[in-house]
N, C-alpha and C positions, 0 to 999 in steps of 0.2 A: 094980247095973244095968250092962249092957255098954255099950261105946263106941258100938256100932251103934244101941242103943236111945236113947241120949241125944244123938247127933250124926249123925243120918241125913239126907242130902239127899233131895229129892223124886225119886222114880223114876217115869218115864213110859214106857209101852210105845212103842218106836220106830215101831211100825205105827199108832199113834194118829194120826188125821188132823191133830191139832193139835200133834204133836210138834215139827215143824220150827219153827213159829211160837213155841212155848214156849221152845225153845232159843235162837232168834234174840233174843227179848225179854230173856232172862236175860243173854246176851252183851252186848247193847246197853247194859244197865244195869251193866256192869262185873263180872259174875259169871263164874266158871269152870264149864264144862259138860263132862260126860263123854259121849263118843259111841262107838258101835261102829265098827270098821273091818274089813277083810277079814283082818287079822292079829291085832291086839290092840285093847283099848279105848284111846281117846285123850282128852286134855284139850284143850279149845279155849277161847279167850278173844278179846276184842276186840284189834284191831291198834293198840293204844295202849301207851304206856309203863306206865300204871297197870294195864292188863289183864294185860300180860306179867309185871309185878312180882307180881301176885296169883297167877298161874300158877306162877311160880318158887317162891314161898313155899309153895304147896300141895304141891309135889313135894319141897321141900328141895333144889332143883337149883341149882348154881353159875351165876352170871350170865354167865360167860365162855364158855359152851358154844354159845350161839345156839339159836334155835328154828326149826323148819321151818314153812313156810306151807302150809296146806291150801287147795287150789283146786278149782274145778269145770271149768276149761277152760284151754287154752293162752292164750286171750285175756286171762284174769285174770293170768297170769304176765307177759304183755307189758306190762301197765299198770305193773309194778314193776321189771322186770329186762330186761337185754339178753339176747336169745335167739339165739345163733349157730346156724349151719346144723347142726352136729352135734347140738346139743340139740334142735332141731326134729325131726331124724330119729328120735332116741330117743323123743321124745314121740309122734310119729306112730305108731310101731310098738308102744310099750310102755305107753302110758297109755290108759285107766286101768289101774293095776297097781302092783306093789311096786317102784317106781322113784322115787328122790328125785333131782332135778336141782339142783345147786348152781350158781347163776348170779350174775353181778355186777349189783348194783342199778343202775337208771337214775339218772343224776345228779339228776333231779327227783323221785325217789320219796319222799324225806323219811321214811325208815323209822325207827322207834324204835331207839335204840342198843342196848337190851336184846335186840332181835330178833337182831341179828348177833353179839352177844357179842364185838365187836371184830374179827370175821373179815371177809375181803374179799368173801365170797359169802353168798348166802341160799339155803337149801334150799326146794324146792317139791315137793309131793306131791299127786298126783291119784289117790286110792284107788279101788279097784274095789269100792265099796260105796255104795249109794244114800243112806244116811242122812247121813254127813258131807258128801257132795257137795251134798245139798239145802240144808244149812245154809250152805255156802260160796256156793251160788247165790243165796241170800237176802241174805247180808251182804257178799260179796266175800271176798278172801283172809283167812284166819284163822290165827293161831299155833296149832300143834298139836304135842303131844308125848305120849308114852305115859302112861297113867293109872295111875301107881304112884309110890311114894316113891322118890326117887333112889337107885339101887343095888339096889332090891328087885325081885323077880320081876314081870314084866308081868301086868297084870290081863286076864283073858280072859272075864270075866262081870261083870254089873252088881253082884252081891252083893259081889264082892271089892273093887270100887271103893268101895262104901259102907263096907265094913268098914275099909279101910286109909286112906281119905282123909277120911271124915266130912264135916263142914260146910265144909271147904275147898272142896268142890264143892257148888253149889247145886242142880244138876239132873243126873240121869243118864238118858239115853235107853237103855232096855233093848232091845237087839237080839238077845237070847239069846246063848249062849256063842259067842265068836269062836274060830277054830281055833288061834291062836297061831302058833308055828313060827318060821321064819327071817325076820329083819327085811328091810326093803327094801334093795335095792342102791343105793348112793349114788355118783353120777357128777358130777364137776365139769367145767363148760365155762365158764371165767371170761373168756375173751377171744375176739373173732371169729376170730382166726387160730390159736387154741390147739387142741390135740387134747383129746379127752375123756379124763379121768383118773378111774379107778375109785378112790374113797376108801374104800369098804367093799363087799366082795363079799357079796351077800345072796341074796334069793329069785330074782332074774333071772339066768339062766345066762349065762356069758361068751359062749357061742355066739350067743345072742339079741342081746346087745349088739353083737357084731361084725356080725351080719347087718343090724341096723338102721343102724349107722353106714356100712355099705357100699352102702346103697341110694340112689343119686343121684336116682332117680325121685321120692323124697319132696320134694326141693327143687322139681322141675319142676311138681309138682301144686299148688303154692301160688301 
């Protein structure tokens, strides 16, 4: 009997009207859930030390790498991090989309140590996909990382998530195959007076980053 037959998580069509509620309920009770995004499938869990630990175990991921937070709005970011003007410009122009912003946590945020992996910043991602955003809208910011074993190829469909991760994931929202491709661009803005620093060049073209950062009108519109 195959691993998929003996250790398959529940799979629910992401278009099912109850999909978001089912995912939220699973995450609230400490489980890891797989969600489609506009690039690859991701794993989400509760913003707690125990939830992140379970996610790391599911992936076999080292604890010192940190985990990005899935959000549905810039307002959710502002609850947890300092958002300097350059980061706001980038968010205004390039979210939702394949951009991860690394920001310094607010002193009162009290984020789990496993989230940061000992790093000074936390990544935030607002994907251009309705399914993960709906779950973040329901629960608030959520740890999110790619739905694969650490070092293995990314999963671009629900079947691959089931086959590779088994019961380490309790629920998979099947949003049909994701396109895969280039990962998100990662930009750090860790201090109010600091310049934006590209940590990883990805799906967002450098010309788009430059145009967003050069737009002073974004600040005036707030």
